[in-house]
C-alpha positions as CSV (number, residue, x, y, z in Angstrom):
1,X,161.7,81.3,281.3
2,X,157.6,81.1,281.0
3,X,156.0,79.1,282.9
4,X,153.4,77.3,280.2
5,X,153.3,76.7,276.5
6,X,150.0,76.2,274.5
7,X,149.8,73.1,271.7
8,X,147.4,73.7,269.1
9,X,146.1,72.7,265.7
10,X,144.5,73.6,262.8
11,X,142.0,71.1,262.0
12,X,140.3,67.5,264.0
13,X,142.3,64.5,264.0
14,X,146.1,66.3,263.7
15,X,147.4,63.8,266.1
16,X,148.0,66.8,268.7
17,X,148.4,63.8,271.3
18,X,151.8,62.4,269.7
19,X,153.3,66.1,270.6
20,X,151.2,67.1,274.2
21,X,152.6,63.1,275.2
22,X,156.0,64.1,274.1
23,X,156.6,67.5,275.4
24,X,155.3,66.4,278.6
25,X,157.3,63.3,279.2
26,X,160.8,66.1,278.3
27,X,159.1,68.2,280.8
28,X,158.9,65.9,283.6
29,X,162.4,65.1,283.0
30,X,163.8,68.6,283.2
31,X,161.2,70.0,286.1
32,X,159.7,69.6,289.2
33,X,156.1,69.8,289.0
34,X,154.5,70.0,285.5
35,X,150.8,70.4,285.3
36,X,148.3,70.1,282.5
37,X,145.2,72.0,281.5
38,X,142.2,71.8,278.8
39,X,140.7,75.1,278.5
40,X,137.7,73.6,276.7
41,X,136.9,69.9,276.3
42,X,134.5,68.4,274.1
43,X,132.3,66.5,276.4
44,X,132.6,65.0,280.1
45,X,132.6,61.2,280.1
46,X,131.4,58.9,282.5
47,X,134.6,58.9,284.3
48,X,133.6,62.7,284.8
49,X,136.4,63.6,282.3
50,X,137.2,63.7,278.6
51,X,139.6,61.0,277.0
52,X,143.1,63.4,276.4
53,X,142.5,64.8,280.2
54,X,142.1,61.0,281.6
55,X,145.2,59.9,279.5
56,X,147.5,62.3,280.6
57,X,146.3,62.4,284.3
58,X,146.6,58.7,284.1
59,X,149.7,57.7,281.9
60,X,151.8,60.3,283.8
61,X,150.3,59.8,287.3
62,X,150.0,63.8,287.9
63,X,148.5,64.8,290.7
64,X,145.7,66.8,289.3
65,X,142.0,66.8,290.5
66,X,140.1,66.1,287.0
67,X,137.0,69.0,288.0
68,X,140.3,71.4,288.0
69,X,142.0,69.8,284.6
70,X,139.2,72.1,282.4
71,X,137.3,74.9,282.4
72,X,134.2,74.3,280.1
73,X,132.8,72.2,277.8
74,X,132.5,72.6,273.7
75,X,128.7,73.0,274.7
76,X,129.1,75.9,277.1
77,X,131.5,78.0,275.1
78,X,128.7,77.4,272.2
79,X,126.0,78.7,275.0
80,X,127.7,81.3,276.4
81,X,128.9,83.1,272.6
82,X,125.1,82.6,271.8
83,X,123.9,84.2,274.8
84,X,126.3,86.9,273.7
85,X,128.5,86.4,277.0
86,X,132.2,85.5,275.2
87,X,134.1,88.1,277.5
88,X,132.4,85.3,280.6
89,X,134.5,82.2,278.7
90,X,138.1,83.7,278.5
91,X,137.2,85.2,282.4
92,X,136.4,81.0,283.4
93,X,139.2,79.9,281.3
94,X,141.5,82.1,282.9
95,X,140.0,81.7,286.6
96,X,140.5,78.3,286.1
97,X,144.2,78.2,284.7
98,X,145.3,80.5,287.7
99,X,144.5,77.8,290.3
100,X,147.3,75.6,288.8
101,X,149.7,77.9,288.0
102,X,149.9,78.5,292.0
103,X,150.7,74.8,292.3
104,X,152.9,73.8,289.4
105,X,156.7,74.9,287.8
106,X,154.9,74.1,284.4
107,X,152.0,73.7,282.6
108,X,151.0,72.4,279.1
109,X,148.0,73.7,277.8
110,X,146.1,72.0,275.3
111,X,144.2,73.4,272.5
112,X,140.2,72.5,271.5
113,X,139.8,69.3,269.1
114,X,138.0,71.3,266.3
115,X,135.1,68.3,266.0
116,X,132.2,70.2,265.9
117,X,131.1,72.7,263.1
118,X,132.4,75.8,265.0
119,X,136.2,75.6,263.4
120,X,136.2,80.0,263.0
121,X,135.2,80.2,266.8
122,X,137.8,77.7,267.8
123,X,140.2,79.1,266.0
124,X,139.7,82.7,267.2
125,X,139.1,81.5,270.8
126,X,142.4,79.0,270.6
127,X,144.1,82.3,269.7
128,X,142.9,84.1,272.5
129,X,143.5,81.6,275.5
130,X,147.1,81.2,274.4
131,X,147.4,85.5,274.3
132,X,145.5,85.9,277.8
133,X,147.3,82.8,279.8
134,X,150.7,84.7,278.4
135,X,151.4,81.1,276.5
136,X,154.0,80.7,273.6
137,X,152.7,78.2,271.0
138,X,153.0,75.1,269.0
139,X,150.9,74.7,266.2
140,X,150.2,70.8,264.7
141,X,148.7,70.0,261.2
142,X,147.5,67.2,259.6
143,X,149.5,66.8,255.4
144,X,147.4,63.4,255.4
145,X,146.0,63.7,251.6
146,X,146.8,66.9,251.4
147,X,148.3,68.9,248.4
148,X,152.0,69.9,249.9
149,X,151.8,73.5,248.3
150,X,148.0,74.0,250.1
151,X,149.4,72.2,253.4
152,X,152.5,74.2,253.3
153,X,150.0,77.6,252.6
154,X,147.7,76.5,255.7
155,X,150.5,76.5,257.9
156,X,152.0,79.7,256.8
157,X,148.6,81.2,257.1
158,X,147.9,80.4,260.6
159,X,151.4,81.1,261.7
160,X,150.6,84.9,260.3
161,X,147.3,84.7,262.6
162,X,149.2,84.0,265.4
163,X,151.5,86.2,264.9
164,X,149.4,88.7,264.2
165,X,147.8,88.3,267.4
166,X,151.1,89.2,269.4
167,X,151.8,85.8,269.8
168,X,155.2,83.7,269.4
169,X,155.1,80.2,267.4
170,X,157.7,78.4,269.0
171,X,157.7,75.8,266.1
172,X,155.0,73.8,263.9
173,X,154.4,70.4,263.6
174,X,153.6,68.7,260.3
175,X,151.9,65.3,261.4
176,X,151.4,62.1,259.2
177,X,153.8,63.4,256.5
178,X,154.6,60.9,253.5
179,X,157.9,60.1,254.3
180,X,159.8,61.0,251.0
181,X,157.9,64.8,251.9
182,X,159.2,65.2,255.5
183,X,162.4,67.2,254.6
184,X,160.4,69.1,251.6
185,X,158.2,70.4,254.2
186,X,160.8,71.0,257.0
187,X,162.8,73.2,254.1
188,X,159.8,75.3,252.7
189,X,157.8,76.1,256.0
190,X,161.7,76.9,257.4
191,X,162.1,79.3,254.4
192,X,159.0,80.6,255.1
193,X,158.7,81.0,258.7
194,X,162.0,82.2,259.2
195,X,164.2,81.4,262.4
196,X,161.4,82.7,264.7
197,X,159.7,79.2,264.6
198,X,161.4,75.7,264.5
199,X,159.7,73.1,261.7
200,X,159.3,69.9,262.3
201,X,157.9,67.2,260.2
202,X,156.6,63.7,261.6
203,X,156.0,60.6,259.4
204,X,153.0,58.8,259.0
205,X,152.6,55.5,261.4
206,X,150.6,52.6,260.5
207,X,149.6,51.8,264.6
208,X,148.6,55.3,265.1
209,X,146.5,55.8,261.9
210,X,144.6,52.1,262.5
211,X,141.7,51.7,265.8
212,X,142.3,49.4,268.5
213,X,139.7,46.7,268.4
214,X,138.7,48.8,271.9
215,X,137.8,51.5,269.4
216,X,136.0,49.6,267.0
217,X,133.7,48.1,269.9
218,X,132.8,51.2,271.5
219,X,132.0,52.8,267.9
220,X,129.7,49.8,267.1
221,X,128.8,49.0,270.2
222,X,129.6,45.9,270.1
223,X,129.0,42.8,272.4
224,X,132.7,40.8,273.0
225,X,131.9,37.0,272.7
226,X,135.4,35.9,273.3
227,X,139.1,37.3,274.3
228,X,137.7,40.7,276.3
229,X,141.4,40.7,277.4
230,X,143.0,41.3,273.9
231,X,140.9,44.6,272.9
232,X,143.8,46.7,273.0
233,X,145.1,45.1,269.9
234,X,145.8,47.0,267.4
235,X,144.4,46.6,263.9
236,X,145.8,47.1,260.6
237,X,143.6,46.8,258.0
238,X,140.2,45.2,257.4
239,X,138.4,42.5,255.1
240,X,135.3,41.2,254.9
241,X,134.4,37.4,254.8
242,X,132.2,37.0,251.9
243,X,133.9,35.2,249.9
244,X,135.1,31.1,249.7
245,X,137.4,30.5,252.6
246,X,140.4,29.1,250.1
247,X,139.9,32.9,248.3
248,X,139.5,34.8,251.3
249,X,142.7,33.3,253.2
250,X,144.7,34.9,250.6
251,X,143.2,38.6,251.9
252,X,144.5,38.3,254.9
253,X,147.5,41.3,255.9
254,X,149.3,41.7,259.5
255,X,146.9,42.4,261.8
256,X,143.8,41.8,259.6
257,X,140.4,42.5,261.2
258,X,138.2,40.5,260.2
259,X,134.4,41.0,259.3
260,X,132.1,38.9,258.5
261,X,128.2,37.1,258.5
262,X,127.8,36.0,261.9
263,X,126.7,32.3,260.2
264,X,129.5,31.9,258.8
265,X,131.4,29.8,260.5
266,X,133.8,28.7,257.7
267,X,135.2,32.0,257.7
268,X,135.5,32.3,261.4
269,X,137.4,29.0,262.2
270,X,139.1,29.4,258.7
271,X,140.4,33.3,260.0
272,X,141.4,31.3,263.4
273,X,143.2,28.6,262.1
274,X,145.3,31.3,259.8
275,X,146.0,33.3,263.2
276,X,147.6,30.2,264.5
277,X,149.7,29.3,261.4
278,X,153.4,29.9,260.6
279,X,152.3,29.8,257.0
280,X,149.5,33.3,257.4
281,X,149.6,36.5,259.4
282,X,148.3,37.4,262.7
283,X,145.0,38.9,263.0
284,X,143.6,41.3,265.3
285,X,140.2,40.1,265.9
286,X,136.9,39.3,264.5
287,X,133.6,41.7,264.1
288,X,130.7,39.1,263.7
289,X,127.2,41.5,261.7
290,X,124.1,41.0,261.7
291,X,123.4,40.2,265.2
292,X,123.4,36.2,264.8
293,X,125.9,34.4,266.8
294,X,127.6,31.1,266.4
295,X,125.9,27.8,267.3
296,X,126.3,26.2,269.9
297,X,128.7,23.7,268.8
298,X,130.1,26.4,267.2
299,X,130.5,28.8,271.0
300,X,131.5,25.2,272.7
301,X,134.4,25.1,269.8
302,X,135.8,28.3,270.4
303,X,135.2,27.8,274.3
304,X,137.9,25.3,274.5
305,X,140.1,27.4,272.4
306,X,143.5,29.1,274.0
307,X,142.2,32.7,272.1
308,X,144.7,35.3,271.9
309,X,142.5,37.5,269.8
310,X,138.7,39.4,270.9
311,X,135.4,37.8,269.1
312,X,132.5,40.7,268.9
313,X,128.9,40.7,267.5
314,X,127.3,43.3,266.0
315,X,123.4,44.4,264.9
316,X,124.5,46.3,262.3
317,X,124.9,44.2,258.6
318,X,128.4,43.7,256.8
319,X,128.0,46.7,254.8
320,X,126.6,49.0,257.5
321,X,129.9,47.4,259.9
322,X,132.5,48.2,257.4
323,X,131.5,51.5,256.5
324,X,131.6,52.0,260.3
325,X,135.1,50.8,260.8
326,X,136.6,52.6,257.9
327,X,135.1,55.7,259.5
328,X,137.0,55.6,262.6
329,X,139.5,58.1,263.2
330,X,141.8,56.3,266.0
331,X,142.4,58.3,269.3
332,X,144.9,57.3,272.1
333,X,143.3,56.1,275.1
334,X,144.9,55.5,278.6
335,X,144.9,51.8,278.9
336,X,146.8,51.8,275.3
337,X,150.5,51.7,276.4
338,X,151.8,50.5,273.0
339,X,150.1,54.0,271.2
340,X,151.2,56.3,274.1
341,X,154.7,54.2,274.0
342,X,154.7,54.6,270.3
343,X,153.9,58.2,270.2
344,X,156.5,59.6,272.5
345,X,159.1,57.5,270.4
346,X,158.1,59.2,267.4
347,X,158.4,62.7,269.2
348,X,161.8,62.1,270.8
349,X,162.7,60.7,267.1
350,X,161.1,63.9,264.9
351,X,161.1,66.3,267.1
352,X,163.8,68.2,269.1
353,X,162.8,68.8,272.3
354,X,165.7,70.5,273.6
355,X,165.5,72.9,270.4
356,X,162.2,73.8,272.1
357,X,163.5,74.2,275.7
358,X,166.1,76.6,274.6
359,X,163.3,78.5,272.5
360,X,161.0,78.7,275.8
361,X,164.0,79.6,278.3
362,X,164.6,82.4,276.1
363,X,160.8,83.5,275.3
364,X,159.6,86.2,277.4
365,X,156.1,87.4,276.8
366,X,155.5,90.8,276.3
367,X,152.2,90.8,275.8
368,X,149.9,91.9,278.5
369,X,145.5,91.5,277.6
370,X,142.7,93.7,279.3
371,X,142.1,90.7,280.8
372,X,145.0,89.2,281.7
373,X,145.3,92.9,283.3
374,X,142.1,92.4,284.9
375,X,142.6,89.4,286.3
376,X,146.3,90.9,288.3
377,X,144.4,93.8,289.8
378,X,141.7,91.5,291.1
379,X,144.2,89.0,292.3
380,X,146.5,91.9,294.2
381,X,143.2,93.6,295.6
382,X,142.2,90.6,297.4
383,X,145.6,90.0,298.7
384,X,144.6,92.8,301.5
385,X,141.0,93.5,301.4
386,X,140.2,97.6,301.8
387,X,137.1,99.0,302.1
388,X,135.9,101.6,299.4
389,X,133.2,104.0,300.0
390,X,130.7,104.8,296.7
391,X,129.0,108.0,297.7
392,X,126.4,107.6,294.8
393,X,124.7,104.6,296.6
394,X,121.6,105.1,294.8
395,X,122.6,105.4,291.3
396,X,121.9,101.9,289.7
397,X,125.4,101.1,287.9
398,X,126.6,101.7,291.1
399,X,124.6,99.3,292.4
400,X,125.6,96.8,290.0
401,X,129.0,97.2,290.2
402,X,128.9,97.1,294.3
403,X,126.8,93.8,293.6
404,X,129.5,92.5,291.4
405,X,132.4,93.1,293.6
406,X,130.8,91.6,296.7
407,X,130.3,88.6,294.5
408,X,133.8,88.5,293.6
409,X,134.8,88.7,297.7
410,X,137.5,91.7,296.6
411,X,136.7,94.5,298.2
412,X,134.7,95.6,301.4
413,X,132.0,98.6,300.0
414,X,129.8,100.9,301.9
415,X,127.1,102.7,299.7
416,X,126.0,106.3,301.0
417,X,122.5,107.1,300.4
418,X,118.9,106.4,301.5
419,X,119.4,102.7,302.9
420,X,115.6,102.0,302.5
421,X,115.5,104.0,299.0
422,X,118.5,101.5,298.0
423,X,117.4,98.4,298.6
424,X,114.2,99.1,296.8
425,X,116.3,99.7,293.7
426,X,118.0,96.6,294.5
427,X,114.9,94.6,294.7
428,X,113.3,96.1,292.1
429,X,116.1,95.2,289.4
430,X,117.2,91.9,291.3
431,X,120.2,93.2,292.4
432,X,121.9,91.4,294.9
433,X,123.5,93.3,297.8
434,X,122.8,92.1,301.2
435,X,126.9,91.7,301.8
436,X,127.1,95.6,301.4
437,X,127.0,98.1,304.1
438,X,125.3,101.3,303.6
439,X,125.3,104.4,305.4
440,X,122.9,107.1,305.8
441,X,125.3,110.1,306.0
442,X,122.4,112.1,308.1
443,X,121.6,109.2,310.3
444,X,125.1,108.0,310.5
445,X,126.6,107.7,314.2
446,X,129.8,110.0,313.2
447,X,127.6,113.0,311.5
448,X,128.3,115.0,314.4
449,X,132.3,113.9,314.7
450,X,132.4,114.9,310.8
451,X,130.8,118.0,311.2
452,X,133.2,118.8,314.2
453,X,136.2,117.6,312.4
454,X,135.5,119.7,309.1
455,X,134.8,122.7,311.3
456,X,138.0,122.5,312.9
457,X,140.0,121.7,309.4
458,X,138.3,124.8,307.5
459,X,137.4,127.4,310.4
460,X,140.4,129.6,309.2
461,X,138.4,129.5,305.6
462,X,135.8,131.3,307.6
463,X,133.4,128.4,307.9
464,X,130.8,128.1,310.2
465,X,129.7,125.4,311.9
466,X,125.9,125.8,310.8
467,X,128.4,125.6,307.2
468,X,129.8,122.8,308.3
469,X,126.4,120.8,308.9
470,X,125.3,121.6,305.8
471,X,128.5,120.5,303.5
472,X,128.7,117.2,305.6
473,X,125.3,116.3,304.6
474,X,126.8,116.2,301.0
475,X,127.5,112.5,300.0
476,X,130.9,113.5,298.2
477,X,132.0,115.6,301.5
478,X,130.5,112.7,303.6
479,X,132.4,109.9,301.6
480,X,135.6,111.7,301.6
481,X,135.9,112.5,305.5
482,X,135.2,108.7,305.7
483,X,138.7,108.5,304.0
484,X,140.5,111.3,305.7
485,X,139.2,109.7,309.4
486,X,140.0,105.8,308.3
487,X,136.7,104.8,308.3
488,X,137.0,103.8,304.4
489,X,140.4,103.4,302.6
490,X,139.1,104.9,299.7
491,X,136.8,106.5,297.9
492,X,134.9,106.4,294.3
493,X,132.4,108.7,292.9
494,X,131.8,110.7,289.5
495,X,129.0,108.4,288.1
496,X,126.4,111.3,288.7
497,X,128.8,114.1,290.2
498,X,131.2,116.4,288.2
499,X,134.7,115.8,288.3
500,X,135.5,119.1,290.2
501,X,132.6,118.2,293.1
502,X,134.4,114.7,293.6
503,X,137.8,116.3,293.9
504,X,137.7,119.3,295.7
505,X,136.3,117.7,299.3
506,X,140.0,115.8,298.6
507,X,142.2,119.0,298.0
508,X,140.3,120.6,301.2
509,X,141.5,118.4,303.5
510,X,143.1,115.0,302.3
511,X,145.4,117.8,300.3
512,X,148.2,116.3,298.2
513,X,151.4,114.3,298.8
514,X,154.6,116.3,300.4
515,X,156.5,115.9,297.3
516,X,153.2,116.9,294.8
517,X,152.1,120.1,294.0
518,X,149.5,119.1,292.4
519,X,146.7,116.6,291.6
520,X,146.9,114.6,288.4
521,X,145.0,111.9,286.6
522,X,145.9,108.5,284.1
523,X,144.0,106.3,282.9
524,X,145.1,102.8,281.9
525,X,144.4,102.0,278.5
526,X,144.5,98.0,278.1
527,X,145.4,97.5,274.2
528,X,145.2,94.1,272.1
529,X,148.8,93.1,273.7
530,X,149.9,95.7,275.7
531,X,148.8,98.4,279.0
532,X,149.5,101.4,278.6
533,X,149.5,104.5,280.9
534,X,148.1,108.1,279.2
535,X,148.3,111.2,281.7
536,X,147.1,113.5,282.1
537,X,143.7,112.8,280.3
538,X,140.9,114.3,282.9
539,X,142.4,117.6,285.7
540,X,145.0,119.6,284.4
541,X,143.6,122.1,281.3
542,X,147.1,123.7,280.5
543,X,150.0,122.7,282.6
544,X,152.9,124.4,282.8
545,X,156.5,122.7,282.5
546,X,156.9,122.2,286.1
547,X,153.3,120.9,286.4
548,X,154.2,118.6,283.4
549,X,157.5,117.3,285.0
550,X,155.2,116.6,287.5
551,X,152.5,114.7,285.9
552,X,155.1,112.4,284.0
553,X,157.0,111.2,286.9
554,X,153.4,110.8,289.2
555,X,152.5,109.0,286.2
556,X,155.8,106.8,286.1
557,X,155.5,105.9,289.8
558,X,151.7,104.9,288.9
559,X,153.0,102.5,286.6
560,X,155.7,100.8,288.3
561,X,153.2,100.3,291.1
562,X,151.3,98.3,289.0
563,X,153.5,96.0,287.4
564,X,154.0,98.6,284.4
565,X,157.8,99.2,283.4
566,X,157.7,103.3,282.9
567,X,159.0,104.5,279.7
568,X,158.3,108.2,279.3
569,X,157.1,109.5,275.8
570,X,156.7,113.5,276.6
571,X,154.2,113.9,273.3
572,X,154.0,117.0,271.1
573,X,153.6,117.9,267.6
574,X,157.6,117.1,266.9
575,X,159.8,114.5,267.5
576,X,163.7,115.4,269.4
577,X,165.0,118.6,268.0
578,X,163.3,119.3,264.8
579,X,160.3,121.4,266.2
580,X,160.6,124.9,267.7
581,X,157.7,127.3,269.3
582,X,156.4,127.9,272.5
583,X,154.0,124.6,273.2
584,X,157.2,122.3,272.0
585,X,160.0,124.4,274.1
586,X,157.7,123.5,277.4
587,X,157.6,120.0,276.7
588,X,161.3,120.2,276.1
589,X,161.8,122.1,279.7
590,X,159.3,119.6,281.2
591,X,161.7,116.6,279.8
592,X,165.2,118.1,281.3
593,X,163.2,119.0,284.8
594,X,162.3,114.9,284.9
595,X,165.7,113.7,283.6
596,X,167.0,116.2,286.5
597,X,164.7,115.3,289.7
598,X,164.8,111.3,288.5
599,X,167.8,109.7,286.9
600,X,166.3,106.7,287.2
601,X,163.8,106.9,284.7
602,X,163.8,106.3,281.2
603,X,162.5,109.1,279.2
604,X,162.0,111.1,275.7
605,X,160.5,114.0,275.0
606,X,159.5,115.6,272.4
607,X,158.5,112.8,270.7
608,X,155.6,112.4,268.3
609,X,152.9,109.6,269.0
610,X,153.6,107.4,266.2
611,X,157.7,107.3,267.6
612,X,156.5,106.9,270.4
613,X,154.3,103.8,270.4
614,X,155.9,102.0,266.1
615,X,158.7,100.4,267.2
616,X,159.9,100.8,262.8
617,X,158.8,104.9,263.2
618,X,160.5,105.0,266.4
619,X,164.0,103.4,264.9
620,X,163.4,105.9,261.9
621,X,163.4,109.4,263.5
622,X,165.0,108.6,267.0
623,X,167.4,105.5,266.6
624,X,169.3,105.6,269.6
625,X,166.7,106.3,271.8
626,X,165.7,103.9,274.7
627,X,162.0,104.6,274.9
628,X,160.6,105.7,271.0
629,X,159.1,102.8,270.0
630,X,158.3,101.0,273.2
631,X,157.2,103.8,275.1
632,X,154.3,102.9,278.3
633,X,153.8,106.2,279.8
634,X,152.4,108.8,277.0
635,X,152.0,112.3,279.0
636,X,150.0,114.8,276.8
637,X,150.9,118.8,276.6
638,X,147.5,119.3,277.6
639,X,143.7,118.2,278.7
640,X,142.8,118.9,275.2
641,X,144.9,116.5,273.4
642,X,144.8,113.9,276.2
643,X,141.3,113.8,276.8
644,X,140.6,113.4,272.8
645,X,143.5,111.3,272.2
646,X,142.3,108.4,274.9
647,X,138.6,109.0,273.9
648,X,139.8,108.0,269.5
649,X,141.8,105.2,271.0
650,X,139.3,103.9,273.0
651,X,136.5,103.8,270.7
652,X,139.0,103.3,267.4
653,X,140.4,100.3,268.7
654,X,137.8,98.7,271.5
655,X,140.4,99.4,274.0
656,X,139.4,99.1,277.8
657,X,140.2,102.8,279.4
658,X,140.7,102.2,283.8
659,X,139.7,105.4,284.6
660,X,140.8,108.7,285.2
661,X,142.8,107.2,288.0
662,X,143.8,110.6,290.3
663,X,147.7,110.9,291.5
664,X,149.1,113.1,293.9
665,X,146.7,113.0,297.1
666,X,147.8,111.9,300.7
667,X,144.4,109.1,300.3
668,X,143.0,107.6,297.7
669,X,139.9,108.9,295.8
670,X,138.8,108.2,292.0
671,X,136.9,109.7,289.8
672,X,134.2,108.5,287.2
673,X,132.8,109.7,284.2
674,X,129.2,110.4,284.3
675,X,128.9,108.1,281.1
676,X,130.6,105.0,283.1
677,X,129.6,101.9,282.4
678,X,129.0,99.1,285.1
679,X,132.8,97.5,284.2
680,X,134.4,101.0,284.8
681,X,133.3,101.4,288.1
682,X,134.3,97.8,289.1
683,X,137.6,98.4,287.5
684,X,138.2,101.4,289.1
685,X,136.8,100.3,292.9
686,X,139.8,97.6,292.7
687,X,142.5,100.2,291.5
688,X,141.5,102.3,294.2
689,X,141.9,99.7,296.9
690,X,145.2,98.8,295.0
691,X,146.0,102.3,296.0
692,X,144.8,102.0,299.4
693,X,147.4,99.2,300.0
694,X,150.8,101.2,298.9
């Protein structure tokens, strides 16, 4: 069973609170510890929270600090969007959510409110939040005042949008429907959405549609003259007392709110008398307008009555007051136990909670977004901090990445280069690296030891002591020697130097693992909804069938080490037995070698790219395959194909490519592209740290 559910809406005032309250009540009856999270709130009130959080935390007595129950305000979200920092929004939401995830068995995530003119931003943001938190979705929409066909079309369109993002919409709730339309809506939406999504309809309820006197007081900034204990009285319709009392009494209805000028004592006293009479309905409260308060004699009279309704005074005129009351959208507050109780009862009556829980139990998210993957990597790296050396310490991108990594406290970093020069570059570019160790190879305490060690390791190859001294001044050799000697746990280089320059020292004295004859590489290709492993896209130009098999096995083991279930596709220009020729035969032979060596691995080859990743194409071309259409490890037949394909996928889809990550070495050394970004360096260092843990 998944650990969360996302409750979202399509517009403001949809009645989302009804579903949230009902779901938490249900979840608490079935599970141990249930948490609640609002990624984005409208604004922080005087209590340091918002109304939704206050209501849920206080009513259900959830042990969650207010500051941990949300990530951002809407103002902060819009500011980050306007500053071009939209990626930071999801980062902060994920980080806040993960704090709660450690404490609770299950978390209900409540989406945004759509109270502002940023609906398009909010719709996309809600989908991104649900996707990045791996949560299935329940969607709610308000049917009040809408054409039946248009309403159903809007809901169907929203569900398709969520599904298009790879999200599972467990259920939709049509809220505030006309009683006669509930079955029609359920039937129509069920037909269009299929069995994948449950459909429910909740008819509108008067108590939830009208505000309490407290809500009216807050909106009008009213003063309470009498009956402060009864501000939670539920209003029904409201009526303006401007006619003669005898006529006005005929307009009273159950729970009416009386709005009348402050000098109309006749209406005020008559309404109170009617309220106490068995022949008239009770009223919920009185609003006196125009800033006029009753005369002292009337105040004295009222003071002596045992009033069980509130009487308010407002500065606005009667017309303005009436319009303001009419425009109030009722909300549910923490101290309004009646509305909370009604909401939970409506949920229980009209929404099959057990069916939703069953759907949750069978739901298994296969969506892995780039940010989910990056977050997981960072958490793993942080568990056992490793020392990673960056030889190209004078490169601006390396310094920026080192600063970000240092602030994140994920790894311990060592920069190589001239300390004075590095610090000057950092100062000029406002880069904070005070917690990063800097070593100048030639003046370091280990320099002579490294020279002697290299001489002993390579003297059989004709290296002299002077030659060893010259070579050890090279930052790539010095950094690699740090890893060899255990003074660093891994190395990342290549922002300035070539791949050959980065790898050569590692091949000379770190060497390959006992079960590896070659060094190969993979990229983690973080696509919109999944992470795939591409190999080899950086090292081996034309691998033999034996080498191709070894690349496949190494790539599968790397995938498994990073919690990706390996399903290997050996790519070629044909699928199955249809193709002939030396190139496809090499792939076919490599596939057989893997099958013989590693019977635990699911592998298919030769297979074309589309058949490997597209379920429909895969089923059509190789219907009995366990890999076709769901491959997670894609092995390219040569470097030309692999390098061009990974770059094409990266550029055309916007995928995040992490790598190249080298495989087969005894200790982790990883290469960068000379066109790498700060983010590329950041991610590669984290992966290197995890490899060092292994």
